C-alpha positions in Angstrom: 27.3 37.5 24.3 24.7 34.7 24.3 24.7 34.6 28.1 24.2 38.4 28.3 21.3 38.2 25.9 19.7 35.3 27.8 20.2 37.1 31.1 18.7 40.3 29.7 15.6 38.5 28.3 15.1 36.7 31.7 15.3 40.0 33.6 12.8 41.6 31.2 10.4 38.7 31.4 10.6 38.4 35.2 10.1 42.2 35.6 7.0 42.1 33.5 5.2 39.7 35.8 5.8 36.5 33.7 6.4 33.3 35.6 9.4 31.1 34.9 8.8 28.2 32.6 8.5 24.7 34.2 8.9 21.7 32.0 6.2 19.1 32.5 7.3 15.5 32.8 4.9 12.7 31.8 4.5 9.8 34.2 5.7 6.4 33.3 3.1 4.3 31.5 1.7 1.3 33.4 3.5 -2.0 32.7 1.6 -4.2 30.3 1.2 -7.9 31.0 3.5 -10.3 29.1 2.0 -12.2 26.2 1.8 -15.9 27.0 3.7 -18.3 24.8 1.5 -20.1 22.2 1.8 -22.2 19.1 0.2 -21.4 15.8 -0.7 -23.5 12.7 -1.5 -22.6 9.2 -4.2 -24.7 7.4 -4.4 -24.9 3.6 -7.2 -22.8 2.2 -7.8 -25.1 -0.8 -9.3 -28.5 -0.7 -6.2 -30.0 -2.5 -3.9 -31.7 0.0 -0.2 -31.2 -0.4 -0.6 -28.3 -2.9 1.0 -25.0 -2.2 -2.0 -23.1 -3.6 0.1 -21.0 -6.0 0.5 -20.8 -9.7 3.0 -23.1 -11.3 5.3 -21.3 -13.7 5.3 -20.9 -16.7 1.9 -19.4 -17.8 0.8 -20.1 -21.3 -1.9 -18.1 -23.0 -4.7 -20.4 -24.1 -5.8 -18.5 -27.2 -5.9 -14.9 -28.4 -9.7 -15.3 -28.8 -10.0 -16.0 -25.1 -9.1 -12.3 -24.4 -11.9 -10.0 -23.3 -11.6 -6.3 -24.1 -13.2 -3.2 -22.7 -15.0 -0.9 -25.1 -12.9 1.4 -27.4 -11.9 4.7 -26.1 -10.6 7.7 -28.2 -7.9 9.8 -26.6 -7.3 13.2 -28.2 -4.5 15.5 -27.5 -5.3 18.9 -26.0 -4.7 20.7 -29.3 -6.8 18.2 -31.3 -3.9 17.4 -33.5 -3.7 13.7 -32.9 -6.2 11.0 -31.7 -5.5 7.5 -30.5 -8.1 4.7 -30.4 -7.4 2.2 -27.6 -9.1 -0.9 -26.5 -7.7 -2.1 -23.2 -7.6 -5.7 -22.2 -10.2 -6.7 -19.5 -9.4 -10.4 -19.0 -6.9 -12.9 -20.2 -6.9 -16.7 -19.7 -3.8 -18.8 -19.2 -2.9 -22.3 -18.2 -0.1 -23.0 -15.8 2.4 -25.9 -15.7 -0.1 -28.1 -13.8 -2.8 -27.4 -16.6 -4.9 -25.3 -14.2 -6.7 -22.4 -15.6 -5.5 -18.9 -14.5 -7.4 -15.8 -15.3 -5.9 -12.3 -15.0 -8.6 -9.6 -14.7 -7.5 -6.0 -15.3 -9.2 -2.9 -14.0 -10.7 -0.5 -16.5 -8.4 2.4 -17.1 -9.7 5.9 -16.7 
């Protein structure tokens, strides 16, 4: 039945002056030149020689008073039944295992 339907549609389309469909074929892309072999090197970004440049675990908070906070924000539910006062942390200061100071700075929430 599918062949009959296909043949009937082809006969109708040819009789109405439609041309047969031709599938276009793209040409092959031009060949790209080969990438030459090369050697890379990574240089340390810090002035300390032999250091990995990372943070040595564990982190220890210096003091609670070293925390910096954003201003207080009051969040109220849509029905007005409950309100929350929040004061998000902006910055915290830590020391790592190598006694280097590490600061974590948080973005202000919306």
